[in-house]
C-alpha positions as a Markdown table, in Angstrom:
| # | Residue | x | y | z |
|---|---|---|---|---|
| 1 | Unk | -22.1 | 27.0 | -18.0 |
| 2 | Unk | -20.9 | 27.3 | -14.4 |
| 3 | Unk | -18.8 | 25.1 | -12.2 |
| 4 | Unk | -19.0 | 24.2 | -8.5 |
| 5 | Unk | -16.3 | 23.0 | -6.1 |
| 6 | Unk | -17.4 | 19.8 | -4.4 |
| 7 | Unk | -16.0 | 17.7 | -1.6 |
| 8 | Unk | -16.9 | 14.4 | 0.0 |
| 9 | Unk | -18.4 | 14.7 | 3.4 |
| 10 | Unk | -19.5 | 12.1 | 6.0 |
| 11 | Unk | -22.1 | 9.5 | 5.3 |
| 12 | Unk | -21.8 | 9.8 | 1.5 |
| 13 | Unk | -22.9 | 13.5 | 1.5 |
| 14 | Unk | -21.4 | 15.9 | -1.0 |
| 15 | Unk | -20.6 | 19.4 | 0.2 |
| 16 | Unk | -20.4 | 22.5 | -1.9 |
| 17 | Unk | -18.0 | 25.4 | -1.4 |
| 18 | Unk | -19.9 | 28.4 | 0.1 |
| 19 | Unk | -20.1 | 31.8 | -1.6 |
| 20 | Unk | -18.5 | 34.0 | 1.1 |
| 21 | Unk | -20.6 | 36.9 | -0.2 |
| 22 | Unk | -23.7 | 35.1 | 0.9 |
| 23 | Unk | -22.5 | 33.9 | 4.4 |
| 24 | Unk | -19.4 | 34.0 | 6.4 |
| 25 | Unk | -20.6 | 31.6 | 9.1 |
| 26 | Unk | -19.6 | 28.4 | 7.2 |
| 27 | Unk | -17.3 | 27.2 | 4.4 |
| 28 | Unk | -19.3 | 24.2 | 3.1 |
| 29 | Unk | -23.0 | 23.6 | 2.5 |
| 30 | Unk | -25.3 | 20.9 | 1.3 |
| 31 | Unk | -27.5 | 23.5 | -0.5 |
| 32 | Unk | -26.5 | 24.5 | -4.0 |
| 33 | Unk | -28.1 | 27.9 | -3.8 |
| 34 | Unk | -25.4 | 29.0 | -1.2 |
| 35 | Unk | -22.5 | 27.6 | -3.3 |
| 36 | Unk | -20.1 | 29.7 | -5.3 |
| 37 | Unk | -20.5 | 29.3 | -9.0 |
| 38 | Unk | -17.4 | 29.8 | -11.1 |
| 39 | Unk | -17.8 | 30.8 | -14.8 |
| 40 | Unk | -14.5 | 29.1 | -15.8 |
| 41 | Unk | -13.5 | 25.6 | -15.0 |
| 42 | Unk | -9.9 | 26.7 | -14.6 |
| 43 | Unk | -10.9 | 29.1 | -11.8 |
| 44 | Unk | -12.9 | 26.4 | -10.0 |
| 45 | Unk | -9.9 | 24.0 | -10.3 |
| 46 | Unk | -7.5 | 26.7 | -9.0 |
| 47 | Unk | -9.8 | 27.3 | -6.0 |
| 48 | Unk | -10.1 | 23.5 | -5.4 |
| 49 | Unk | -6.3 | 23.1 | -5.5 |
| 50 | Unk | -5.9 | 25.4 | -2.5 |
| 51 | Unk | -8.2 | 23.3 | -0.3 |
| 52 | Unk | -6.3 | 20.7 | 1.7 |
| 53 | Unk | -8.8 | 18.1 | 2.9 |
| 54 | Unk | -11.8 | 16.2 | 1.6 |
| 55 | Unk | -10.7 | 15.2 | -1.9 |
| 56 | Unk | -12.2 | 18.3 | -3.6 |
| 57 | Unk | -13.2 | 18.1 | -7.2 |
| 58 | Unk | -15.0 | 20.3 | -9.8 |
| 59 | Unk | -18.5 | 19.6 | -11.1 |
| 60 | Unk | -20.7 | 21.3 | -13.6 |
| 61 | Unk | -23.8 | 23.0 | -12.3 |
| 62 | Unk | -25.9 | 20.2 | -13.8 |
| 63 | Unk | -23.8 | 17.5 | -12.1 |
| 64 | Unk | -24.0 | 19.5 | -8.8 |
| 65 | Unk | -27.8 | 19.5 | -9.1 |
| 66 | Unk | -27.8 | 15.7 | -9.3 |
| 67 | Unk | -25.4 | 15.5 | -6.3 |
| 68 | Unk | -27.7 | 17.8 | -4.3 |
| 69 | Unk | -30.7 | 15.6 | -5.1 |
| 70 | Unk | -28.7 | 12.5 | -4.0 |
| 71 | Unk | -27.8 | 14.4 | -0.8 |
| 72 | Unk | -31.5 | 14.9 | 0.0 |
| 73 | Unk | -32.1 | 11.1 | -0.5 |
| 74 | Unk | -29.1 | 10.2 | 1.8 |
| 75 | Unk | -30.2 | 12.6 | 4.5 |
| 76 | Unk | -33.7 | 11.2 | 4.4 |
| 77 | Unk | -32.3 | 7.7 | 4.8 |
| 78 | Unk | -30.1 | 8.8 | 7.7 |
| 79 | Unk | -33.0 | 10.4 | 9.5 |
| 80 | Unk | -35.0 | 7.2 | 9.4 |
| 81 | Unk | -34.4 | 5.2 | 12.6 |
| 82 | Unk | -33.0 | 1.7 | 11.7 |
| 83 | Unk | -35.5 | 0.0 | 14.1 |
| 84 | Unk | -38.6 | 1.9 | 13.1 |
| 85 | Unk | -41.6 | -0.1 | 11.8 |
| 86 | Unk | -41.2 | 1.6 | 8.4 |
| 87 | Unk | -37.5 | 0.5 | 8.1 |
| 88 | Unk | -38.5 | -3.0 | 9.1 |
| 89 | Unk | -41.3 | -3.1 | 6.6 |
| 90 | Unk | -44.0 | -3.5 | 9.3 |
| 91 | Unk | -46.4 | -0.8 | 8.3 |
């Protein structure tokens, strides 16, 4: 089982701590495949304790997959314009 460090982002989006071996351009990502996976929960908690902002917490890989799926739903809802005919139910 692996563990992921997660933080709360804007608009109810969850962000995952980036594996710095994959990219050094960013620290947080919404894509789970770019996230660092810890083998031990204690290592993930230790890493999360060093982060200062965003209310970081540790999730299992399975929980993180569900969070990523929820992120995609939230992003789709944010992309939809509030006054579009679809949003108003006029299609």
